[in-house]
Backbone as CSV, one residue per row, in Angstrom:
resi,resn,N_x,N_y,N_z,CA_x,CA_y,CA_z,C_x,C_y,C_z
1,UNK,7.903,-18.524,14.836,6.126,-17.978,14.770,6.243,-18.579,13.389
2,UNK,5.186,-18.838,12.765,4.833,-19.014,11.239,3.721,-17.658,10.995
3,UNK,4.139,-16.956,10.440,3.444,-15.726,10.227,2.244,-16.079,8.609
4,UNK,1.154,-15.375,8.525,0.407,-15.579,7.583,0.534,-15.312,5.985
5,UNK,1.659,-14.469,6.177,2.067,-14.410,4.593,3.840,-14.523,4.795
6,UNK,4.054,-14.602,3.536,6.098,-14.886,3.411,6.218,-13.391,3.455
7,UNK,7.361,-13.381,3.498,7.921,-11.580,3.675,9.279,-11.562,3.593
8,UNK,10.086,-10.511,3.719,11.408,-10.143,3.626,11.462,-8.480,4.758
9,UNK,12.384,-8.725,5.352,12.716,-7.408,6.635,13.770,-7.318,6.185
10,UNK,13.902,-5.861,6.243,15.513,-4.945,6.358,15.215,-4.440,8.143
11,UNK,16.267,-4.651,8.922,16.096,-4.454,10.274,16.152,-2.719,10.595
12,UNK,16.154,-2.393,11.213,16.434,-1.128,11.434,17.703,-0.806,11.658
13,UNK,18.374,-0.021,11.379,19.593,0.160,11.412,19.991,1.173,12.471
14,UNK,18.675,2.322,12.853,18.665,3.059,14.018,18.043,1.940,15.051
15,UNK,18.457,1.445,16.392,17.500,0.802,17.074,16.926,1.611,18.413
16,UNK,15.431,1.736,18.100,14.944,2.072,19.273,14.257,1.454,20.185
17,UNK,13.743,2.226,21.237,13.440,1.100,22.277,11.783,0.034,21.027
18,UNK,11.336,0.517,20.473,10.327,0.045,19.442,10.620,1.258,18.128
19,UNK,10.590,0.426,17.046,10.971,1.180,16.086,9.802,0.963,14.953
20,UNK,9.118,2.345,14.108,8.261,2.288,13.248,8.510,1.075,12.131
21,UNK,7.353,1.145,11.661,7.301,0.205,10.204,6.526,0.795,9.272
22,UNK,7.395,0.475,7.776,6.966,0.537,6.441,6.734,-0.770,6.028
23,UNK,5.567,-1.273,5.646,5.251,-2.555,5.157,4.612,-2.303,3.489
24,UNK,5.425,-2.790,2.785,5.571,-2.480,1.437,4.524,-3.917,0.948
25,UNK,3.199,-3.524,-0.174,2.630,-4.203,-0.972,2.651,-3.903,-1.998
26,UNK,3.334,-5.071,-2.984,3.513,-5.034,-4.440,2.519,-5.425,-5.252
27,UNK,2.643,-5.088,-6.550,1.705,-5.180,-7.481,1.056,-6.643,-8.177
28,UNK,0.282,-6.358,-9.103,-0.313,-7.601,-9.667,0.889,-8.332,-10.273
29,UNK,1.088,-9.583,-10.105,2.001,-10.541,-10.796,3.583,-10.282,-10.705
30,UNK,3.771,-9.600,-9.359,5.105,-9.342,-8.800,5.126,-9.983,-7.657
31,UNK,6.317,-9.848,-7.073,6.685,-10.581,-5.764,6.917,-9.609,-4.469
32,UNK,7.552,-10.056,-3.285,7.952,-9.210,-2.381,9.405,-8.783,-2.723
33,UNK,10.260,-9.123,-3.608,11.490,-8.591,-3.836,11.329,-7.380,-4.804
34,UNK,10.336,-7.176,-5.283,10.044,-6.064,-6.538,10.708,-4.494,-5.610
35,UNK,9.640,-4.123,-4.600,9.619,-3.043,-3.820,10.805,-3.294,-2.556
36,UNK,11.116,-4.415,-2.379,12.451,-4.484,-1.413,13.536,-4.449,-1.985
37,UNK,13.694,-3.921,-3.406,14.827,-3.285,-3.871,14.497,-1.956,-3.319
38,UNK,13.869,-1.041,-2.983,14.104,0.400,-2.653,14.654,0.215,-0.972
39,UNK,14.709,-0.898,-0.512,14.884,-0.739,1.343,16.086,-0.123,1.550
40,UNK,17.095,-0.272,1.039,18.469,0.206,1.299,18.271,1.803,1.207
41,UNK,17.326,2.576,0.424,16.970,3.691,0.245,16.189,4.410,1.577
42,UNK,15.346,3.775,2.045,14.360,3.902,3.148,14.934,4.523,4.303
43,UNK,14.521,5.330,5.043,14.867,5.894,6.502,15.407,4.675,7.297
44,UNK,16.442,4.778,8.459,17.076,3.953,8.778,16.740,3.692,10.017
45,UNK,15.665,4.219,10.708,14.685,3.901,11.552,13.813,2.810,11.628
46,UNK,13.717,2.554,10.549,12.152,1.682,10.067,12.750,0.101,10.237
47,UNK,11.726,-0.568,10.707,11.823,-1.769,9.943,10.854,-1.707,8.148
48,UNK,11.618,-2.294,7.583,11.257,-2.350,6.148,10.968,-3.903,6.122
49,UNK,9.458,-4.023,5.523,9.194,-5.635,5.669,7.939,-5.586,4.275
50,UNK,8.477,-6.121,3.369,7.998,-6.575,2.110,7.131,-7.732,2.350
51,UNK,5.734,-7.849,2.009,4.989,-8.774,1.909,4.845,-9.395,0.486
52,UNK,4.608,-10.923,0.570,4.125,-11.646,-0.630,2.354,-11.802,-0.567
53,UNK,1.948,-11.245,-1.589,0.519,-11.712,-2.256,0.117,-13.109,-1.667
54,UNK,-0.868,-13.498,-1.548,-1.483,-14.861,-1.281,-1.691,-15.725,-2.531
55,UNK,-2.079,-14.978,-3.410,-2.428,-15.899,-4.663,-1.654,-16.025,-5.804
56,UNK,-0.896,-17.361,-6.006,0.217,-17.832,-6.871,-0.258,-17.929,-8.141
57,UNK,0.325,-16.931,-8.811,0.124,-17.017,-10.528,1.260,-17.735,-11.415
58,UNK,1.819,-18.364,-10.548,3.154,-19.326,-10.914,4.324,-18.284,-11.533
59,UNK,5.595,-19.211,-11.792,6.599,-18.380,-12.178,7.201,-17.281,-11.239
60,UNK,7.173,-17.445,-10.016,7.331,-16.270,-8.693,6.452,-14.867,-8.962
61,UNK,4.967,-15.135,-9.658,4.179,-14.044,-9.764,3.213,-14.263,-8.969
62,UNK,2.952,-13.248,-7.830,1.685,-13.157,-7.060,0.299,-12.132,-7.267
63,UNK,-0.394,-12.394,-6.750,-1.738,-11.356,-6.935,-2.431,-11.179,-5.448
64,UNK,-2.624,-10.063,-4.664,-3.507,-9.902,-3.825,-5.177,-10.337,-4.071
65,UNK,-5.598,-10.230,-5.449,-6.756,-10.714,-5.758,-6.807,-10.746,-7.221
66,UNK,-7.541,-11.819,-7.939,-7.650,-12.072,-9.306,-8.342,-10.787,-10.314
67,UNK,-7.632,-10.523,-11.072,-8.166,-9.437,-12.136,-8.597,-10.549,-13.798
68,UNK,-9.663,-10.381,-13.774,-10.849,-11.501,-15.076,-10.980,-10.428,-16.271
69,UNK,-10.961,-10.757,-17.000,-11.243,-10.164,-18.430,-12.571,-10.753,-18.938
70,UNK,-13.457,-10.266,-19.889,-14.804,-10.577,-20.203,-14.559,-10.474,-21.676
71,UNK,-15.554,-10.676,-22.632,-15.277,-10.708,-24.215,-14.868,-9.587,-24.445
72,UNK,-15.130,-8.705,-23.935,-14.778,-7.456,-25.002,-13.703,-7.194,-24.199
73,UNK,-12.573,-7.515,-23.467,-11.535,-7.031,-22.537,-11.541,-6.047,-21.648
74,UNK,-12.906,-6.022,-20.930,-13.259,-5.271,-19.833,-12.477,-5.650,-18.574
75,UNK,-11.923,-5.401,-17.755,-11.228,-5.639,-16.821,-12.044,-5.537,-15.679
76,UNK,-12.360,-6.832,-14.685,-12.939,-6.999,-13.712,-12.356,-7.634,-12.179
77,UNK,-12.320,-6.639,-11.191,-11.489,-7.181,-9.910,-12.340,-8.102,-9.151
78,UNK,-11.861,-8.950,-8.675,-12.122,-10.082,-7.927,-12.376,-9.690,-6.233
79,UNK,-13.673,-8.609,-6.156,-13.606,-7.807,-4.660,-13.792,-8.854,-3.325
80,UNK,-14.246,-9.864,-3.548,-14.480,-10.813,-2.512,-12.705,-11.428,-2.243
81,UNK,-11.812,-11.566,-3.100,-10.536,-12.038,-3.058,-9.806,-10.700,-2.107
82,UNK,-10.252,-9.358,-2.792,-9.525,-7.977,-2.254,-10.198,-8.108,-0.809
83,UNK,-11.288,-8.536,-0.370,-11.863,-8.320,0.860,-10.567,-9.173,2.123
84,UNK,-10.676,-10.324,1.162,-9.744,-11.383,2.064,-8.572,-11.106,2.378
85,UNK,-7.790,-10.618,1.271,-6.451,-10.222,1.199,-6.172,-8.645,2.218
86,UNK,-7.324,-7.838,2.395,-7.331,-6.827,2.979,-7.461,-7.273,4.679
87,UNK,-8.158,-8.059,4.861,-8.025,-8.665,6.394,-7.219,-9.409,6.884
88,UNK,-6.386,-9.954,5.629,-5.290,-10.678,5.704,-3.883,-10.345,6.201
89,UNK,-3.748,-8.926,5.398,-2.654,-8.086,5.801,-2.804,-7.382,6.974
90,UNK,-4.145,-6.899,7.563,-4.518,-6.874,9.051,-3.739,-7.372,9.809
91,UNK,-4.009,-8.761,9.807,-3.826,-10.106,10.711,-2.266,-10.226,10.562
92,UNK,-1.674,-9.664,9.352,0.067,-10.109,9.329,0.253,-8.890,10.126
93,UNK,-0.251,-7.727,9.847,-0.017,-6.514,10.576,0.120,-6.940,12.367
94,UNK,-0.938,-7.403,12.735,-1.093,-7.565,14.284,0.270,-8.726,14.632
95,UNK,0.508,-10.091,13.592,1.483,-11.059,13.705,2.907,-10.303,14.098
96,UNK,2.879,-8.853,13.275,4.381,-8.348,12.993,4.574,-7.789,14.374
97,UNK,3.405,-7.422,14.974,3.893,-6.339,16.678,4.052,-7.323,17.246
98,UNK,3.752,-8.835,17.307,3.862,-10.036,18.580,5.770,-10.123,18.151
99,UNK,5.859,-10.727,16.900,7.209,-10.444,16.796,8.409,-9.539,16.923
100,UNK,8.221,-8.143,16.155,9.073,-7.202,16.285,8.951,-6.099,17.212
101,UNK,9.875,-5.352,17.913,9.124,-4.314,18.427,9.007,-3.087,17.906
102,UNK,8.028,-3.444,16.953,7.307,-1.673,16.343,6.420,-1.162,17.134
103,UNK,6.530,0.201,16.870,5.873,1.085,17.373,4.283,1.260,16.659
104,UNK,3.721,0.749,17.303,2.163,0.865,16.888,1.534,2.040,16.570
105,UNK,2.234,3.139,16.847,1.529,4.865,16.739,2.459,4.931,15.158
106,UNK,3.053,4.359,14.547,3.860,4.879,13.802,3.977,3.377,12.491
107,UNK,2.618,3.175,12.100,2.696,2.315,11.082,2.178,2.780,9.456
108,UNK,3.302,2.426,8.403,2.965,3.254,7.248,3.194,2.037,6.189
109,UNK,2.157,1.922,5.409,2.013,0.844,4.125,2.219,2.156,2.917
110,UNK,3.378,1.118,1.892,3.513,1.795,0.915,3.033,0.608,-0.179
111,UNK,2.107,0.968,-1.177,1.504,0.042,-2.494,1.812,0.285,-3.252
112,UNK,2.004,-0.603,-4.507,2.293,-0.082,-5.880,1.150,-1.077,-6.527
113,UNK,0.553,-0.095,-7.290,-0.202,-0.676,-8.102,-1.569,-1.645,-7.531
114,UNK,-1.817,-3.104,-7.479,-2.782,-3.286,-6.725,-2.118,-3.523,-5.184
115,UNK,-1.289,-3.162,-5.170,-0.827,-3.043,-3.664,-1.242,-1.792,-3.282
116,UNK,-1.407,-0.832,-3.760,-1.633,0.753,-3.596,-3.199,0.508,-3.253
117,UNK,-3.973,-0.037,-4.287,-5.791,-0.091,-4.079,-5.752,-0.790,-2.657
118,UNK,-5.195,-1.876,-2.329,-5.000,-2.641,-1.367,-4.819,-1.829,0.077
119,UNK,-4.116,-1.083,-0.101,-3.492,-0.447,1.024,-4.470,1.231,1.457
120,UNK,-5.010,1.730,0.112,-6.218,2.384,0.609,-7.444,1.916,1.092
121,UNK,-7.544,0.429,0.880,-8.971,-0.519,1.643,-8.411,-0.475,3.152
122,UNK,-7.274,-1.045,3.636,-6.843,-1.204,5.008,-7.206,0.030,5.672
123,UNK,-6.574,1.146,5.210,-6.528,2.741,5.685,-7.877,3.152,6.340
124,UNK,-8.902,3.163,5.019,-10.059,3.709,4.925,-10.900,2.884,5.865
125,UNK,-10.692,1.498,6.143,-11.430,0.631,6.884,-11.011,0.540,8.387
126,UNK,-9.485,0.342,8.518,-8.994,0.120,9.816,-8.107,1.178,10.322
127,UNK,-8.356,2.734,9.947,-7.463,4.100,10.095,-6.643,3.952,11.587
128,UNK,-7.098,3.138,12.298,-6.624,3.314,13.768,-5.349,2.096,13.981
129,UNK,-5.461,1.192,12.757,-3.788,0.686,12.668,-2.789,1.204,11.682
130,UNK,-3.091,2.372,11.262,-2.263,2.550,10.259,-2.361,4.066,10.278
131,UNK,-1.211,4.873,10.185,-0.892,5.951,10.351,-0.897,6.917,8.923
132,UNK,-0.112,6.008,8.069,0.396,6.723,6.782,0.111,5.642,5.504
133,UNK,-0.101,6.356,4.305,-0.236,5.253,3.635,0.493,6.516,2.084
134,UNK,1.534,5.382,1.127,2.088,5.808,0.198,1.448,5.015,-0.994
135,UNK,0.747,5.691,-1.553,-0.053,4.818,-2.287,0.276,5.324,-4.145
136,UNK,1.451,4.574,-4.628,1.794,4.949,-5.652,1.218,3.661,-7.010
137,UNK,0.664,4.781,-8.122,-0.057,4.172,-9.198,-1.101,3.174,-8.826
138,UNK,-2.057,3.813,-8.016,-3.317,2.990,-8.002,-4.295,3.956,-7.793
139,UNK,-5.747,3.483,-7.351,-6.702,4.459,-7.169,-7.749,3.543,-6.020
140,UNK,-8.803,4.440,-5.792,-9.354,3.901,-4.330,-10.554,3.504,-5.232
141,UNK,-10.720,2.019,-4.492,-11.706,0.973,-5.135,-12.782,1.297,-3.436
142,UNK,-13.857,1.555,-3.420,-14.539,1.659,-2.550,-15.430,0.767,-2.192
143,UNK,-15.363,-0.326,-3.509,-16.251,-1.737,-3.257,-15.469,-2.965,-2.127
144,UNK,-13.943,-2.699,-1.681,-13.137,-3.310,-1.205,-13.188,-2.904,0.103
145,UNK,-13.773,-1.601,0.622,-13.469,-1.126,2.230,-14.872,-1.564,2.755
146,UNK,-14.502,-1.651,4.252,-16.024,-2.103,5.326,-16.728,-1.080,4.870
147,UNK,-18.331,-1.592,5.260,-19.306,-1.130,5.220,-19.241,0.133,6.320
148,UNK,-19.749,1.337,5.970,-20.083,2.442,6.715,-18.286,3.016,6.827
149,UNK,-17.457,2.561,6.147,-16.067,3.298,6.694,-15.917,4.737,6.381
150,UNK,-17.079,5.723,6.063,-16.968,6.965,5.957,-17.146,7.041,7.689
151,UNK,-17.770,6.439,8.357,-17.954,6.826,9.854,-16.953,6.842,10.630
152,UNK,-15.498,6.229,10.121,-14.444,6.355,10.785,-13.557,7.606,11.217
153,UNK,-12.910,7.330,12.187,-12.027,9.189,12.565,-10.594,8.846,11.858
154,UNK,-10.880,9.595,10.741,-9.338,9.665,9.840,-8.353,10.956,10.242
155,UNK,-8.666,11.222,11.303,-7.983,12.805,11.976,-6.200,12.438,12.008
156,UNK,-6.128,11.119,12.032,-4.304,10.862,12.254,-3.959,10.498,11.157
157,UNK,-4.553,10.141,9.982,-4.255,9.342,8.674,-3.716,10.332,7.797
158,UNK,-2.806,10.020,7.449,-2.009,10.819,6.071,-1.786,10.217,4.908
159,UNK,-1.759,10.626,3.735,-1.759,9.700,2.329,-1.014,10.601,1.488
160,UNK,-0.122,10.060,1.056,0.581,10.635,-0.344,0.239,9.402,-1.848
161,UNK,-0.166,9.851,-2.342,-0.488,9.427,-3.941,0.116,10.230,-4.650
162,UNK,0.732,8.924,-5.921,1.243,9.661,-7.258,0.959,8.551,-8.129
163,UNK,0.719,9.191,-9.544,0.527,8.629,-10.646,1.443,9.229,-12.161
164,UNK,1.575,8.269,-12.977,2.103,8.693,-13.931,1.049,8.920,-14.927
165,UNK,1.034,10.247,-15.878,0.115,10.847,-16.524,-0.133,10.061,-17.676
166,UNK,0.808,9.159,-18.238,0.946,8.470,-19.452,0.937,6.881,-19.229
167,UNK,0.265,6.706,-17.689,0.009,5.548,-17.261,-0.629,4.184,-18.176
168,UNK,-0.384,3.069,-18.840,-1.412,2.514,-19.741,-2.189,1.606,-18.789
169,UNK,-1.687,0.997,-17.524,-2.107,0.050,-16.942,-3.501,0.572,-16.072
170,UNK,-3.270,1.510,-15.438,-4.348,2.447,-14.819,-4.525,4.008,-15.183
171,UNK,-5.612,3.891,-15.667,-5.525,5.386,-16.110,-5.649,6.074,-15.604
172,UNK,-4.757,7.594,-15.207,-4.506,8.223,-14.613,-5.896,9.314,-14.394
173,UNK,-6.985,9.606,-14.815,-8.465,9.642,-14.487,-8.699,8.956,-13.478
174,UNK,-8.516,7.640,-13.169,-8.805,7.218,-11.944,-8.261,7.503,-10.724
175,UNK,-7.261,7.668,-11.071,-6.104,8.326,-9.927,-6.476,9.823,-9.364
176,UNK,-7.002,10.533,-10.472,-7.316,11.878,-9.800,-8.813,11.900,-9.379
177,UNK,-9.543,10.977,-9.514,-10.795,11.030,-8.801,-10.488,10.482,-7.279
178,UNK,-9.456,10.201,-6.772,-9.260,9.376,-5.595,-9.056,10.740,-4.360
179,UNK,-8.222,11.253,-4.596,-8.009,12.732,-3.812,-9.056,13.673,-3.718
180,UNK,-9.995,13.958,-4.215,-11.406,14.915,-3.910,-11.680,14.044,-2.908
181,UNK,-11.979,12.711,-2.930,-12.726,12.031,-2.040,-12.069,11.877,-0.791
182,UNK,-10.507,11.702,-1.193,-9.607,11.687,0.384,-10.033,13.136,1.433
183,UNK,-9.991,13.773,0.837,-10.051,15.343,1.248,-11.723,15.344,1.412
184,UNK,-12.492,15.033,0.919,-13.989,14.992,1.292,-13.857,14.136,2.783
185,UNK,-13.418,13.194,2.968,-13.330,12.624,4.333,-12.403,13.342,5.657
186,UNK,-11.755,14.398,4.994,-11.340,14.856,6.160,-9.568,14.725,6.518
187,UNK,-9.335,13.529,5.447,-8.030,13.110,5.359,-6.895,13.930,4.975
188,UNK,-5.692,13.896,5.236,-4.374,14.975,5.200,-3.796,14.134,3.920
189,UNK,-4.189,14.407,2.874,-3.756,14.026,1.511,-2.923,14.830,0.731
190,UNK,-1.913,14.333,-0.099,-1.090,14.669,-1.061,-1.063,14.001,-2.111
191,UNK,-1.736,14.561,-3.635,-1.419,13.931,-4.548,-0.087,14.741,-5.861
192,UNK,0.399,13.743,-6.332,1.170,13.998,-7.705,1.183,13.380,-8.383
193,UNK,1.533,14.157,-9.765,1.696,13.182,-10.896,3.260,13.549,-11.589
194,UNK,3.588,12.224,-12.455,4.745,12.538,-13.012,4.951,12.227,-14.698
195,UNK,5.317,12.501,-15.560,5.325,12.021,-16.762,5.979,10.847,-17.282
196,UNK,5.262,9.741,-16.486,5.665,8.283,-16.737,4.523,7.444,-17.180
197,UNK,4.909,6.292,-17.068,4.177,4.914,-17.243,3.728,4.559,-15.981
198,UNK,3.287,3.277,-16.073,2.718,2.615,-14.961,4.438,2.285,-14.288
199,UNK,4.812,2.765,-13.406,5.874,2.606,-12.599,6.312,3.624,-11.454
200,UNK,7.676,4.000,-11.074,8.163,4.988,-10.040,9.104,5.451,-10.610
201,UNK,9.027,6.609,-10.848,10.183,7.446,-11.176,11.421,7.880,-10.025
202,UNK,12.504,8.354,-10.756,13.171,8.454,-9.303,12.999,9.882,-8.491
203,UNK,12.226,10.861,-9.182,11.434,11.944,-8.915,10.516,11.591,-7.580
204,UNK,9.790,10.506,-8.243,8.501,10.067,-7.454,8.743,9.699,-6.028
205,UNK,10.110,8.585,-6.199,10.844,7.921,-5.323,11.375,9.066,-3.905
206,UNK,11.677,10.152,-4.553,12.126,11.356,-4.007,11.319,11.892,-2.866
207,UNK,9.807,12.079,-3.501,9.403,12.813,-2.913,8.149,12.242,-1.811
208,UNK,8.038,10.621,-2.037,7.807,9.967,-0.931,8.374,9.882,-0.203
209,UNK,9.840,10.041,-0.355,10.856,9.920,0.790,10.724,11.430,1.568
210,UNK,10.881,12.196,0.946,10.570,13.650,1.648,9.387,13.609,2.674
211,UNK,8.257,13.126,1.785,7.011,12.953,2.804,7.071,12.117,3.787
212,UNK,7.740,11.161,4.069,7.840,10.177,4.878,8.927,10.869,6.290
213,UNK,10.029,11.464,5.583,11.183,12.074,6.650,10.112,13.452,7.203
214,UNK,9.413,13.862,6.272,8.752,15.095,7.119,7.418,15.040,7.734
215,UNK,7.003,14.048,7.689,5.460,13.508,8.803,5.981,12.791,10.143
């Protein structure tokens, strides 16, 4: 069965009738190997699947959507491509459910940077298909959610977000605006900061893993 996205999979070490899924979404200019390096550290009962973004930037680099610069070096995200990728990941999730014995009531997205922005968009647009989001070094871009997303039922959604206080790629101020919006929607939201740049520190990863295990 051909799936919509290239991916890597770590099968669960503890087999259940249906196993929970952790879907990893990498950042701009990276690939599915990046977050997959964490796979051996993630809980044994999960399918850990790392997806490759659809837009090829050459030399093993991929993106979920384009980021363009104007003459003043201002950055603009291609929202149309972001929406296409949002719905492509949703389609990919449906394909994974057909291919693997996945517990559809226990699906977690873990995204880094652009993958994190996309994870927020998927969860706010379609909260029935995702129960948890680990959003690392990203921010909430409401231009990439469905129309009237705020009317969705978020009662079963939990979000862990984190950011480096000296992030030189996505300013921490952008991330700080996200948590109040999530809480205003009634979402169970946890936000943490670390004294790092654009990356995931060992403490950050430990906190994410602890959050996964306690939920």
